[in-house]
N, C-alpha and C positions, 0 to 999 in steps of 0.2 A: 504493499499499499504506499503510495506517495502523495504527500500533500503539497500543493504549490500556493505561493502567495505572489501577488503582482499588484501594480498600482491600479488606478481607477479606470482609465479608459482604453489604453492600447490593447490590440488583439495579441494573443500568443497562440502558438500551435503546438500540438502533440503529434509527431510523426510516428506512425505505427509500423512495425515490421511483423507480419503475421501470415499464417496460412488461411485457407478459405474457412477453416473452422474456428478461426480466432474470434474471441469476444472480449470487447472492452466495455467497462462500466465506468462512466463519469458520475460520481456520487457527490452531490453538493451538500454537504453536511454543515448546518449552520452557516458559516461564512468562509469555509475552506473548500477547495476543490480537491477531491480525493480520486486518484487514478488507480483503478484495480484491473490489472492485466492477468489473464490466465497465462498467456505466454510470457515467461519471466524476462525476455529480451525485448526492449523497446528504448527509444531515444527521445528524449526531450528536446525539441528544436528551439533553442534559445541562444543568442549570441554568446553568452557566458557558459552555457552548459551544453556540451556535445558529446559527453561520454555515455556509453551504455550502462544501464543500471541492472546489475545482476539479481538484486533481490527486490523484486516488485511487490511481493506479498507482505513486506514487513508492515507493522502497525505504527511504528514511530515516524515522526515527521521526516520528509525527504529533504533534499537541498533547499536552502533558503535563497531568497532573491533579495534580501534586504529587510530590515526591521520595519521600515516605512512602506514597503511594497507589498500591498495585500489587495486581493480581489475579493469582493463581498457579493455573494449570490444568495438570494433568499427563495430557493426552490428545494424540492426534495431530491429527485434523482432522475437520470436519463440513462437509457440503455442503448448503446449502439450495437445492433446485432450483427451476425455473421454476414459476409459479403459486403460490408460496408454500407448497409442500408441506413440512411439518415433517419433520426427520429421524426415523428410528425409533430404538428403544432401544439399549442395549448400553453406555452410559456412566453410571457411577454417581455421579460427583461433579459432573455438569454437567447443567443442565436448559435446554431451549431451546423456546421457543413462538412461533409466528407467529400474531399475533392478526389480527382484521378490519381493524385500522388499519395492517396491514403493518408490525409491529414485531417485531424478534427481541429476545427478553429472554434474558439470560445471568446465571446466578446461581452462586456458588461459595461453599463453606464453608471453604476452605483458608486457612491462617494467613498473615499479612503477612511478607514477607522483603524483602531488598534486590534490587531489580529488575535492576539492571545486572550484579550478581554472578551472579545466577541465569541470566540470558540468556547470559553468557559460558560458564557451566558447561553449559548445554543444548547450546549450539553445539559445544563441544568433545566432548561425548559422543554426539553425533547419530548416528554410524556405528559405535558400540560395542554397540548393542543386539543380543541373540541373535536367532537366526532365529525367524520366527513359528511358533507352534503352530497347525496348520491347524484344529484342533478349537475353538480360541478365535478364530482370525482369521476364520473363516467359520462363526458359530454357527448359520447356517440351513442348513448342508450337512454331513452326516455323512461323513467320509473313509472310504476303502475298508478300513482297518484294522479297522473294524466293518462287516463285509460284509452286504449286503442278503440276509436269509434268507427262507425261506418262512414264512408265518404258521401259528401253531398255536392249538389251543384252539377251533376252530370246527367246527360240526356240518356235515358234507359235504352233507347233504341240504338245509340251509339256505343255506350259503355255499359251494358247491362250488369256485369259483375261489379262494378265500382259503387253500385248503390247499396250492395249488401255488405255484411261483415265478411272479413277474409275467411272466416271459419265456416260461413253459410254457403258453401261452394254450389250446392244443388238448390239453393234458393227456397228455403222452407216456406217463405211467404206465399208462393204459388199454391200451396196446400192449405192456407188459412183463409178464413172469412174475414171480411173488412173489420169486424169488431175484434177479432183475435189479432189482426195485424196492429190495429190501434193500440190495444192494451200492450202488445209487445214493445212497441216503439216508445210508449209513455213510460213504461217501467225502465226500459233501457236508458232513456234520457236522464231520468232521475238518478239511477244507480251510477252512471258515468260522471255526472256533474256534482251530485250531492253526497254520495256515499264514498266513491273510489278515493278521494283525497285524504280521508281520515282513517281508513280501515287498518292500515298497516300498524299505525300508532296503538290502536285498541287491541289488535291481535298480539302485539308484542307484550302489552300489559296484562293480557287476559281479562280485560274488562269489557262489559257490554256498553255499547254506545247508545245510551238512551236518547240522545239528541236526534237520532235518525228515525225514531218511533213515529213521530208526527208526520214525517215525510213519507214513510211507508204507509201510514194510515191514509194519507191524502191520495194515494194510488188507488185506493178502493178495490184491493184484491183480497183482502182478509174475508174469509168465508167461502172463497172459491165458488163452487157449484151450488151452494145453498141459495135458494130463491126466497126473497122476502126477509123481514126482520132486519132490514138495513144491509143485507148481504148482496153482493154484485150479481149472483146468478150466472156465473160464466159457464161456458162449455168446459168440460174437463181438459179439452185441448188448449183453450184460452187461459185456463188456470195453470196448466202444465208449462206452457211457453213463458208465461209470466214469472213463474218459479225459476225457470231455467235462466231468464234475464237476470234475476237477482243473484243467482248462484255464479254467473259469469263474471261478475264483479267480486262478490264475496259470498263464500259457501256458508259461513256462520249466519249471515242475515237470511239466507234461504232456509236454514235449519230452524231458525227462530220463527219464520213464517210457516214452515211446514208443520212444526209442533202446535203452534197456535191455531192454525186454520185448518189443515187437513187431518188433524188428529182430534184435538179438543173441541173445537167448534163443530166439526163434522159429526163427533159422537153425540153432541147435543142435538144437531139438526136430524140426525137419523134415529136416534134412540131416545131423545127427550120428549117430555110432555109439552103440550101447547103452552102451558104457563111457563115452563122452563125456558123455551125458546124466546118467548116475549121478554122475559126477565134478563136473560143473559146475552142473547145474540147481538142486539143492537150495539151495545158498548164494546163488545169483542170485535165487531165488524169495524168500528171506528178506530180500534187500538187504544181507546181510552182506558180499557181494562185488558190485562194480559192473562192468557191461560197456559196451563201445562197439561200433560197427559201421563199418567202413571200406570204402567203395566209391569215393567221390568223390576225384578228384585234381586237382592244381593246373591241368592242361591239359584234363581231361575231367570235365565236370560232367553236362550233359544227354546227352552222347555217351559215357555211362559204360562201355558195352561195349567201347570201344576203349582201356580203361585200359593203363598201361605198366608198373606195378609187376610184377616178375617173381618167379616161384617156379622155382628150379633144383634138380632132384633131386640129392641127395648121399647118401653112405652114412649110413643111420639117419634120414634126414629131408630138410629142404628149406632152401634159402637164399633169403630174401626180400630184394629190393632195390627201392628206389623211394620214392615219397611219397604220402601221403594228405593231403587238406585238408578243412576244414569238418566234422571229425569231433566230433559232440557226445560229451561226457563224456570226451574223449580225455586230459585232463591228470590224471585221477585214477582211471581205469578199471583195475580189476585184470586184466580179461580183455578181449582185443580179437579181434573177428571181422574177419578181413581177406580181401579178395578179390585175387588175383594171377594173372597170365597164366603158365600152364605153358610153359616154354621148349621142351619137347619136342613137346606136342600143339597149342600155340597157343591152347588153351582157358582159360577162367576156372576157377580152383580156389578153394576156401575153407579158411581156417586159422584156428586158435585160437592167439593169441599172448599170452604173459604180459607184464605190464607191465615186469618187471625183466629182460627178455631183453637180453643184451649187443648192442649196436649199435642199439637203438631209442631214439629221442628224440622227445618230444612236447611242443610249446610252444603256449601259448594265443594265439588271434587276439585282438587288442585292438581298441578303438575301435568296437565295434558299436553300432547304434542300436536294434536289436531283440533279443529273447531275450538280454538282457544277462546274465542269471543262468546260462544254459547256457554251459558252458566248452567252446567250439568250439576245436579245436586242428589244427595241422599235425603230422603223424607222419612222421618220417624213418626209413627202414630202410636200415641199412648192414650187409650181410652178417649179417642176423639169422637165426640157426638155429632151425627149428621141427621138433621131432621128429615122426616118421611118426605117432605115436598122437594128434597133434593136427591132423592133416590131416583136413577134413570130407569123409567118403567120398561124401556126397550132392550135393556141388557139382562138377559135371564140365563145365558149360557155363553161359553167361549165362542160359539158359532156366531153370536151377535157381535162380539168383538171383531171377529174376522170380517164382517161386513164393512167395517171401517177400515181395517187393514188392507182390504182388496183396493179401495180407492187410493190410500196413501202409498201403496206400493207402486201404483202407477205414477203417482206424483214424485215419489222419491227417485224414480228412475230418470226424472228430467233434471235432478240436481247434478249428477255426473256429466250429463250432456252439456248443461251451462258451464260447469267448471272447465271441462275439456275445451270448449269454444273459447273461453277467456284465455286459457293458457296458450291455444294456438294463436289467437289474435296478438297476444303479447310477443310470442316467439316470432311470428311473421315480421312484425315491426322491428323487433330487436335485430334479427338477422340482416334486415336491409339497412339499418343505422350502424351497426357495430362493425368495425373494420379490423382486419388482421392481415398480415402479409400484404398490405397495400390494396386489399379488395374487401367489399362487404362479405360478411360470413355467409350470406344467402347465395353468393357466387360459387360456392363449393359444392361439388356433386354430392358428397356424403350428407351435407345439411339439407340440400333439396330432397334427398331420399327420405330423410327423417320427417321433413315437413309433409311430404306427400302421404307418408304412412299415417301421420297423425290425422291429416285431413280426410283420408279414406275412412278411417276409424269413426271420426265425427259424423260423417255423412250416413254411415251405416246406423250409428247409434241414434241420430235424428229420426231416421225412417222407422227403425223399430219402435221408438217411443211414440211416434205419431200413429202408427198402426195399432199399438196398444190402447191409445186413447180412443180410436175409432171402434175397436172391439168392445171397449166399455160402454161407449155411447150407444152402440147397437144392441146392447144386452147379450153379447156372445162371449165376452171375455171370461176365461176360467182361471182358477187360482194358479194352475201350472203355467199358464201363459203369462200371468203377472209376475210370477216368481222368475220365469226364464228372462223376461224383460229387464228385471232389476238385476239379476246375477250377471247377465251377459253384458249389459251396458256398463256396469260398474267395473267389470274386468277389463273391457276394451278402454274405458276411461283411465284406469290405472296405467295401463301400457302407454296411452297417449300422454299423460301427464309426466311420466317418467322419461319419455323421449324428450319432452319440453325442457325438463330439468337438465338433461344432458346438453341440449343445444345452448343453454345460457352459461355453461361453464362455470366459473366461480360465482358469477352473479346468480346462478341457479340455486344457491343456498342462501340468498338474501331475500327476506319477506318484501323488500322495496320493489322487486321486479315481479311480484305476483306468483311466479311459478313455484317457488319454495313453499310459499303459504298454501297454495292449492295442492301441492304434492302431499303435504301433511293433512290438510283438511279432507282429502279424499279417503284417507285410511278409515276413519270412523264410519263414513258413509258406506263403504264397502261392507262394513260389519253391521250397521244398525238396520232396522227394518227387515231383519232376516239376514243372516251372514250369507255369503256366497255359497257355502256348502249346504245350509239348510234350504235356501231357495232351489238349489240344484236338486235336492232330494224331494222337494215338493212337486217339481216338474217330473222327476224320475217316477214317482209314485203314480202321477196322473197317466203317464204314457205307458206304464207297465202293469198297473193295477196292483203293485206289490210295494208296501211301505217298507222303508229301511232306516227309520229314525232311531230305533232302538236296537241294542246288540241282540243278535239271535240267541235263543235259550240254549244253555249249555247242554250238550248231549251226554248221556251216561257213557262212562269209559268202556270200552270193549274188553272183554275177558280174554281175548286172544293174544 
């Protein structure tokens, strides 16, 4: 290692003797220039210094040019790569040029100061710098706070693909009604402008952004397919594409909506009494009150029908005792839709529980790596009283619960579709902006192959999701079809997001560029609403007529 000092203005040169694999690093530490050469033989071209330096890797200062001759540069580092490629721009007070004679020229216009004092000051403050602003640290790559949007201002008969998202290559809008297109664009605009700029911060802190709730409420998508009671009465396709647009920007927001709308509200809409619908649905549709949905328990996840939380009939109501786990929105929900086992009939019943009910306790599950914004919680019921008026009359067995799950399984299939679309849109922009080896990353064949593979997955996912909606609307959808849609779409989304993470390289592990966040958020979606394996077995049972959920009974050992 050699450090050089020089006066304030004149140029000086470092002439390099190297092979084609030679690498030189000029590292500007504090206010010294440090020259680190892998090849130990080089010459400093200066009138007073013309001798080869044999020990180029030493850490002590090299030859001095005088106590008052010092060059001061306030930048971090520049790397000159093999074959003498000059560095690209981004540094205003330093110019570097590699000429045909293999000379690096360094020039500065900063004022002369005492070198030893400045070096000590630079060393002491080295670790005190604030965190990098990604928008300036990576000038060639726009972070996800400015979300990739569809292009506007093009004439569709001339540039038909430019009006759609990059990820919507087969133009889903052609399959949608005008109402479904309108809600899709309305949600997209809100998510890109109002939600995208803030979600990385909340994801990092694992906190819920309550400030976005009124904005989501104004979209009028809560309640989805429910008609009346202040609900939008959307088609299931319209509700699904709206959820996908939310997930495209932020998966946690889409899970918040899914739990609130497609589980809790839908259960009240399908299984509640008229009085319950009138009492609860209007405020839930406005998002002025929030709901959660409690089925899963600490000991019963995939085997949910075996749940242990009990409901014991008493005068005027019911006493609930037990636990629920992994309940989204649990820590702040005003209303809880809870499933418990009737101690008299041994069947599953449903109840609406208020958050301030005595004996109820909800605590947040910490340290998640995915859907960090979603406030999943443990709920403990210690002799919680629920009045008769809040018993859901339409839930009398687990079959009734499955009516809700059939719809939510269609909806949850559109979450990974939206997530994958957002990742592709981000990667598509990133690869066109980011340059390496003098060209955009999108110019390299291997990157184009990965983009096309991602794009093909997404088009297939969209079409499967759309067909699933149409089967449901026509009354033809079976549980096996819904499970196949959820399992296959999440599997393809997992592959797509993984490819996107690869394409972003180091930035692929930063939440600032969306892909890392989406990569983590997809994992719980792959698991909840039926794991990949459970959904596969549901479809397998339907197509073979043979259930395989439980281990086969052990056979007696042969005496032979």
